[in-house]
Structures are given as C-alpha cells and as structure tokens.
SETIFI-535599 format. One record per residue: x, y negated, z of N, C-alpha, C in turn; residue in three letters. Coordinates in steps of 0.05 Angstrom, whole numbers, plus 5000, padded with zeros to 4 digits. Atoms other than C-alpha are relative to their C-alpha. Example, Ala and Ser with C-alpha at 12.3 -4.5 7.8 and 13.67 -1.06 7.14 Angstrom:
% residues 2
501850245000524650905156501849765000ALA498450244999527350215143498549785014SER
% end
This chain:
% residues 385
502450094986300457679371500849835024UNK499150154977304357419431500349704993UNK499650285007306156789393497449854993UNK502650125004298856679374498849905027UNK501050084973296956669448501649765010UNK498350224991302856209462499149744986UNK500950245015300455729407497349895012UNK502650094988293355719437500449875027UNK499450114973296155599507501249724997UNK498850265005300355029480497949794991UNK502250185009294154729446498349915024UNK501650064976290154769511501549805018UNK498450174983295954449549500149724988UNK500050265013296153889498497449845005UNK502650134994288653749507499949905028UNK500050084971289353739583501849765004UNK498150224997295353279578498849744989UNK501350245012291452799533497949895018UNK502150094982285652779582501249865024UNK498750124977290252649641501249734994UNK498850265008293852099603497849784998UNK502250205002287151759588499049915027UNK500950074973284951799661502049825014UNK498050174987291551519686500149724988UNK500050265012291150959636497749835009UNK502450154990284050769658500449905028UNK499550084972286450739731502649835002UNK497650175000292550339710502350125017UNK497949864985297250869738502050124979UNK498049885018303751139707499250294992UNK500849735010302651759664502450154989UNK497549875009309752029659499650305000UNK500449704999307752739681498350104978UNK501649915023302052809630501549974974UNK498450035024306852539577502050224996UNK498149785001312053059594498650264992UNK501649765007306653599591499250004971UNK500750025028304553339523502350084982UNK497649935016311653399496500650305001UNK499549714998312354099524498050154983UNK502049865016305754309492500649984970UNK499350025029308154039424502250194993UNK497849825005314554439430499050294999UNK501149734999310655069449498550074975UNK501649955024305754999391501850034976UNK498350005023311254839341501750264999UNK498449765000315755419363498350254994UNK501849775005309855909363499350034971UNK500750005028307755709293502450104983UNK497649915015314955809269500450305002UNK499649714996315456509300497850164986UNK502149865014308656699272500650024970UNK499250005028311156509203502250214994UNK497949805003317356939212498950295002UNK501149744998313157529234498650084974UNK501349945025309257479169502050094978UNK497949925019315857569132501750225012UNK498749774986318358279151503050004997UNK497149995004325458149126501449785014UNK498750224986326657509164500450075029UNK499649914972329057869227502649885010UNK497650104987334857749274502450044983UNK497549945015339858059226500449824976UNK499750165024338357609167500249705005UNK499750284993337956939203498049834986UNK501850205012334656309176500250034970UNK499949965029332756469104500449744985UNK499750255014332855729087502949944995UNK497150065004340455749092501250194979UNK499049815020341156319041500049884973UNK499950095028343556108973501350214983UNK499049785017344256698926499449964971UNK500750065028342556348861502250094981UNK497749905017349456548835501950155018UNK498449854980352157098881502850074989UNK497249935006359657218882500350305001UNK499949715001360257938859502750125009UNK497549904990367257978887499850085029UNK500449934972364358108956498050235004UNK501949784999360258738943501550275002UNK498849734998361859458963498050204987UNK501949795010359060088930498550115024UNK501749914978353160318973500950275011UNK499249744989355760869020497650185003UNK502249814997351561499025498749995027UNK501150004973350561399100497849805004UNK502250194997345760819089497450134995UNK502549865007340561319064498950175023UNK501049834979340061699129500849915028UNK499350114974342661259186499149715002UNK500950274995340360609217502449814997UNK497950205002344259959210501649995026UNK498550004975346060009284502050235001UNK498249775000349060699273502349974980UNK497850015020352960559209501549735001UNK498550264997354859839227500249844975UNK499850135026353359589157497849794996UNK502150205003347559109171501049744988UNK499450255013347558489126502450024980UNK497849975019353158779082499049984972UNK500750015029352958609008501050254986UNK499449745013352759248966499050004971UNK501149955027351559498896499750294995UNK500549725006348860148868498650024973UNK501449955025346560438801497750195006UNK502349834996339760758796497749934980UNK502350045017332760748766497849865014UNK502350144989327060268779497650194998UNK502249815000321160708800497249865001UNK502750124997315160278824500249745015UNK500150264988313059598850497649985019UNK502250064982308659328906500549725012UNK499750274988307458668943498149985024UNK501650044976304858469012500849735011UNK499650264987303957769041502249834986UNK498150175015308057438986502750124997UNK497549875002313757928992499850234980UNK500149805020315258368932501850245007UNK498549764994317659088939500550164975UNK499449825023320959568890501450255011UNK498749754993322560298900502250064979UNK497749965018329460438871501350275006UNK499049734996332061148862502950014990UNK497149975007339661278863500850295001UNK499049734999343861898859500050125028UNK499849914972344461928935497449985016UNK502550044985337461718957498349784989UNK501950215008331861208953500549745016UNK499850274988332060458968497449854996UNK502250195004326459968981501349734997UNK498850255006328859338948497849785003UNK501950214993325458688972500849744987UNK499550275009324758008940499049815021UNK500650184978325057478993500149714990UNK499950285008323156748979502449865013UNK497550154993329356298984502450195003UNK497749814999333556938983500650134973UNK499749875026332357278916499349814977UNK500750175023332856868852497850134983UNK502249895014326356958813500850134974UNK499249895025329857078747501450265003UNK498749744995333757648778497950225005UNK502249814995327457998804498650074974UNK501449955026324257928735501550184982UNK498449825016329958338706499450295005UNK500649734993327358958741497650094984UNK502249885016323059378694499750295007UNK500549724991319760028714501150204980UNK498949785016323460638689502849944989UNK497450075011329860258670502350065020UNK497649954984336860438695501649745001UNK498550254996340459828724501950035024UNK498450024976345659638775498849775016UNK501050214983342959238834502149915021UNK498350124979346758778881498149915022UNK501950054979343358728948501349965027UNK499150024972344158549021498650225016UNK501149774985343259179063498749905026UNK501550094977337859079116499850225021UNK500349794981337259769148498750244988UNK501349755008333760449146497450025014UNK502749964989326360589156499350295003UNK500849724996324361249188497250044989UNK502749985010317161109168500050054969UNK499949985029318861019094502050214991UNK497949815007324661509097501849904978UNK498250115019329061049057501449755011UNK498650254993334060479063498649764988UNK501250245011332159759049502149794997UNK498150225005335659149022498749774985UNK501150235014334358448996501549974973UNK498750025026335658388921501349734997UNK498550245005340957878902500649964971UNK499450025029342558038829499650274987UNK500449765016341458538774502150004977UNK498149985022346658798725499750264986UNK499949755014348259368678501650215015UNK498549804986350660038704503050004993UNK497250025008357159908666501449765011UNK498950254988358159248703502350085019UNK497749914985365159308733501149795019UNK498950224985365858678774499350015029UNK500649984971363158908841502450095015UNK497649944985368258958896499450045029UNK500250004971369559088968501949795011UNK498350204987372158519011501450135023UNK498449884979377358649065501950194987UNK498449825018380059269029498450014974UNK501950045023377159058962500350214979UNK500149835023375059508906499449824976UNK500350195022375959108842501050144974UNK498949925026376659288769500849754985UNK499150245013380958758736499750024970UNK499950005030381258558663502650124992UNK497549865006386259068638501749854979UNK498550145021388058648576501749785012UNK498550224988390058068620502450105015UNK497749894986394458518663502150104981UNK498149915020397658808601501749774989UNK498650235010399358118576502149905020UNK498250104979402557948643502550185002UNK497649834999407358538633500750105027UNK499449914973406758808703501350285001UNK498949735000408659518683502550014982UNK497749965017415159758653499250074972UNK500749955028415259788577501350264990UNK498849745007418960458577500050185024UNK500049804978419161098617502750005015UNK497649974984424061158674501250284996UNK498849745006429061708656500150185024UNK500049814978428962338698502850015014UNK497450014988436462248709500249805023UNK500050194978434661678757498850125025UNK501349874977431562188804501450255008UNK499549734992433262778846497350144998UNK502649865004428063308831500450305003UNK500049715001426164038835498150104979UNK501749895021423064478782498750265010UNK501349744996418065038788499850134972UNK499849895027419965448727497850194993UNK502249825005414265928735497449844993UNK502450175004408765388739500649784979UNK499250215018412664918693499249735010UNK500650264988411964338741502649885012UNK497750144989416863818767499149835024UNK500550174977417063468835502449815003UNK498050204996420862818843500649975030UNK499250004972424762798908500849715009UNK498950254992428462138909500949834976UNK499150185021429461538864502849895006UNK497250104995436761318854500849804978UNK499350195021436360828796500149715010UNK499750294992436960068795498049834984UNK502050165015430759858754498149865020UNK502050134983425559378782497250104995UNK502649895007419759708746500250304993UNK500049715004418260458747497650084985UNK502249885016414060808694500650304998UNK499549715001413761558707498550134977UNK501249855022412262028650498450245011UNK501649774991406762558658501450264995UNK498649765007411363068625503049934994UNK497250045007418963118623501050264987UNK498849775013422863578576502950035011UNK497449954988428863888612501050274991UNK498849755010433364408580498250134980UNK501749895021428464488523497350095009UNK502649924989422564638569498449765010UNK501750214990416664188585499050055028UNK500949984972415064058658498149775007UNK501950204992408863698683500749885027UNK499550134975409863188737497550025017UNK502349964983405363378795500349895028UNK499650084972408463118859502449815003UNK497750174994413062578888501450105026UNK498649884977415263038945499149895027UNK500750074973415062959020502149835014UNK497750134987421462559033500149704994UNK499950285005419361859013501549934975UNK498650025026421061828939501249734995UNK499050285005421761068937500649855026UNK499650124973423060949011502549825000UNK497850194997427260329022501049874975UNK499250125025427660118949498949714998UNK501050274996427059378962499949834974UNK500050165025428159148890497750074982UNK502249925018422159518860497749815001UNK502350195001416559058837497550144990UNK502449855009411959568802500750294996UNK499749725003410960318802497550114987UNK502349875014406460698753500350305003UNK500149714997404661408773497950114981UNK501949925021401361778715497950205010UNK502149804996395062198713501450285000UNK498849734997396762918733501450035026UNK498849984974400362748797497950035021UNK502049934980396663038856500949935029UNK499050044972401062858916502449815001UNK497650154991405862358947499849985030UNK500050024971407962289019499049735010UNK501150254990405161759065502249795003UNK497850204999412061429069501349954973UNK498950015027413161448994500949714993UNK499450285007413060678989500849845024UNK499250144975415560519059502449814994UNK497850215002419859879061500549924971UNK499750115027418759728987499049715001UNK500950274992418458999008499449814977UNK500650185023418158708937497850114982UNK501949875017412859178910497449834997UNK502350165006407358778876497850164986UNK502049855015403859298832500550295002UNK499849714997402460038842497650124987UNK502249855013398360498797499950285012UNK500449744989395461118830498050154983UNK501849855018392261658786497550115013UNK502449894989385261938794500350295008UNK499649724995388262638799501050065029UNK499049964973390662528871498050185016UNK501649824983388263068920500649945030UNK499750044971387062928994502249805007UNK497950204997391162288992500249915030UNK499550094973394262089059499849705000UNK500450295001391361399068501849845019UNK498250134982396361249122502349874985UNK497950135016401061049065499549704998UNK500750295000397360379066501249855024UNK498850134976400360249135502749884993UNK497350105008407060139099499849784979UNK500450225019403959639050498249805013UNK501450164981401959089096497849824988UNK502050165013398258629048499450134973UNK500649865025394458958991497149954991UNK502750005012388458938944499850264984UNK500349745013385659578915498049974977UNK501650035024382959578843499250284990UNK500949745009378760178822499250004970UNK500849975028376760448753502049864981UNK498050145016383360188725501350194981UNK498749855021386460438661502449844989UNK497750155009393460168654501050114974UNK499049925027396560178585502950095003UNK497349894998402660628582501350014972UNK498750035027407860598525499650254982UNK500449755016406661328503498850215018UNK501249794984403461968525502050145018UNK497949874984410062228552502749924992UNK497250045007417562168553500950234982UNK499449795019419862558492503050095000UNK497149934999427362588508500450275014UNK499349744988430363268524502549965018UNK497950054981434563208588501450265008UNK498549774989439963668615499050055028UNK501049934974437864038677501949925022UNK498450084977440363728742498250005024UNK501849984977436063998797501349905026UNK499050104974436663738868501450235015UNK498449804985442264128902501749875021UNK498450154981444563618953500350165026UNK499649874974447563869018498449855021UNK501550134978444363699085501349735006UNK498750254995449663159095499349794979UNK500850195021448062849028497249915003UNK502850074995440662869044499849795022UNK500050204978441862509110501149744991UNK498850255009446262009076498149844982UNK501950135017441061859024497749875016UNK502250124984435561759076501049775017UNK498950224984440261329118500249754983UNK499850225018441560889057497349874995UNK502750105004434160829046499049845024UNK500850144975433060629119501349735002UNK498550254999438460099114498749804980UNK501350175020435259829050497449895011UNK502650084989428459809085500449795021UNK499550194979431359439145500849734988UNK499250255013434758919100497649874987UNK502350115013428358839061498149875020UNK501850114980424358729124501049745012UNK498850244989429258209150499849774980UNK499850215020429657839084497249904991UNK502750085009422057809071499049775016UNK501150244987418257179088497450085015UNK502449914986413257359144497649814996UNK502250195005409156729128498850034973UNK501049965028408456919054500650284991UNK499449725007408357679050499150074972UNK500849905026408058038984497250135002UNK502749875002400858228966500250214978UNK499849785019401158908932497350064988UNK502449935014395859028879500150304993UNK500049715004394159768879497750074980UNK501949935020390760018816499450305000UNK500749724997386960668823498450094976UNK501349915025384861078762497350125004UNK502649884995378761378796498049795008UNK502250184992372161078820500349905029UNK500050104972370960678883498950215019UNK501049794983366861258910502150215005UNK497849804996372761728899502049905020UNK498150124981377361248935498950015028UNK501350004974372461208992500150285012UNK500049724990372461968998502650075013UNK497549944988379761959017500249905029UNK499850134974378361539079499750215023UNK
% end
C-alpha cells in the first residue's frame, strides 16, 4: 500500500510541475526547477509501479532477485542437492539454504492459483512443500507434468518456510522420475555417474588384491578380518569381501586404526567392498596419486575428517562398481600381524616419508581430483556429517 501512496504523490507532483512549467513559459522565465520536479515525479511513479508489481508476485522477494534474469528452461541438474529435512521446520535465515537448488521425491497432492501464480502442495517422506510456478521462472511444460496423485521427483529453488502454512516453499524448475539419478550437490557434489562408462575406463583393478600384501589380524570367534597395513606395490587395490585363510572364511569388516594406506603415493584406485564398516580418518592420508575410491554403504559412523586428507574430491552416491567376482576364492596361509613395536614404528615412519615425498612431488597448481564413489544414498552420506 505504501507504494500506491507514493505513486499517487508522484502523479500529483507531476501535475504541479506541469502547471508551473506552463506558468513560467507564459512569463518567459526559465523553468529548470519545474522540469527537475517533473523528472523526479516520473521516477517516483515508475519506481512505485514496479514495486507494486513485485508485491503482487509473492515469490519475487529480495532473495530471488529480478525474475526477468532467471532462465531455467533447461536447468543443469548437476547443481541440485537432496532436500535436507531441516527445510521443513526452519526458516531460510536459520538453515542458510535460501535460493539453493534442491530435489526431492514425493506425491502431488493438490493445486491452487492466485494472481497468476500457480501453487501445488507436494508431500514428501519428511514433510510438505508448497511448490510455486513463477512466470519467467518455471517452464510451462515442466509445470504441466505435475498430475494430482502421481509420484515424481521435483527440482526446485528453495524459497523458505511459512509458519502460516506450516510447510516449506520452492519455485519449480523441473520434473523428473523418482528413479532419476542425475541430481547432485555442488561444492561437495553428490553425483551418480554412468557405471558402464566407468567400467569401460577400467578405473578399478581387474583382480582382487591378495591378503599377503597386507598385515592383518583375525577374530577367529567372529570369523572377521581387519586389515592393518598395505605393503604391496600395485597401483590399483580391489579388496575382497571375504578371504579364506587356513581353510577358514573371514569377512572383511575393518581397515583398522593405523592408516591402512597411509603414505602409499603410487595408489591410483582403491575399492572397499560392501561389508566393511570402519576405516580410520587417516586411512588415505598422503595418497597423493589417488584418483578413485569406492566406499561401501555398510560404513557405520564414518569419520568425515578423512576428507581433510583428500584435498580435491567429488563424491558420487548410489554407485555400484563392478567387481570381478563375489570374493577372493584362494586359500591363504595364516600370517597374522605380529610385528614388534620397533617394526610398527618403522612401518609408520616409512609411510610418513612416502607421504612427504608425495606432497613435495605433487603439482600444487594441478592437484589430483579424487572421485569418491559411495554405495549408499545421498541422504545416508549426509547423515555422516
């Protein structure tokens, strides 16, 4: 309403300025001041009309900017994050996610429209969303894909949370199928790659790494094995989910707490199979050539500080890497870890030297970007944070 009054005041000022200009002209006197007033009145009226138009569009607020600059006719789905649960009960100021591009699966419930803006109530597993179609923001053909009662995946720009409606809101950008796997997080991205393409590239080892290349300990009661330290010379590591040692099968469950691959500067890829639940935060410390790492969905309470040792990385979720077989079928002789304290210190010292050399020899201007493939969902990865 304030801008309506401003527009009226500007109109009155324009009329007064026109009268003054006419009087000055009749008296053959300069009318610079009335001319300046006329220009000011035009600016006031124009600005007020513009703001009145923005008020009529409830989504064109300070956070979204000038809608005429938005071009989402073909949104890049590589810049979307899975909608966090906190958007359903906190404001954009509290969660700091205003204007973030997100995606979520759910069911289209109902439609409404006001002043040319279309609304859709969208029900997800975590809460309700009010999805909005904004002219110059939402492609019409995308909005038309929403059908009441259907389950879809929506890509939207998060606008905030309404206490009145008791739901979050967002501007629709695109509609996809719940099985659509191309949405990602930028910064620390969540991406599902084309597995077949990665298989053709041969990023993983084509055979299992033998247990003799590791120091390890066995839990003979639980029939599990923990890898302590890698001592081989391969560039690609493919761990088996089960190793047969002395005629007994042992499930691989842990990579220990001493940095299993610490300082192994020649390693380019490491595949950790499903079933492993733990590795230490320094497990990949100073692996300066590491380009590919597969982490299973079975990880429990993962220490995310391990990423501090992988300086440049991309994280791909819902990944299913192809392994050469279900397990390593060879029967190995038992050689449990029985190193003395001196041997342990020597091994760690060698790893530290390798890491130092790797850090010196790496190119700081062109660091290795490690692609981390996670077998679980993006939501599961987020829960480790």
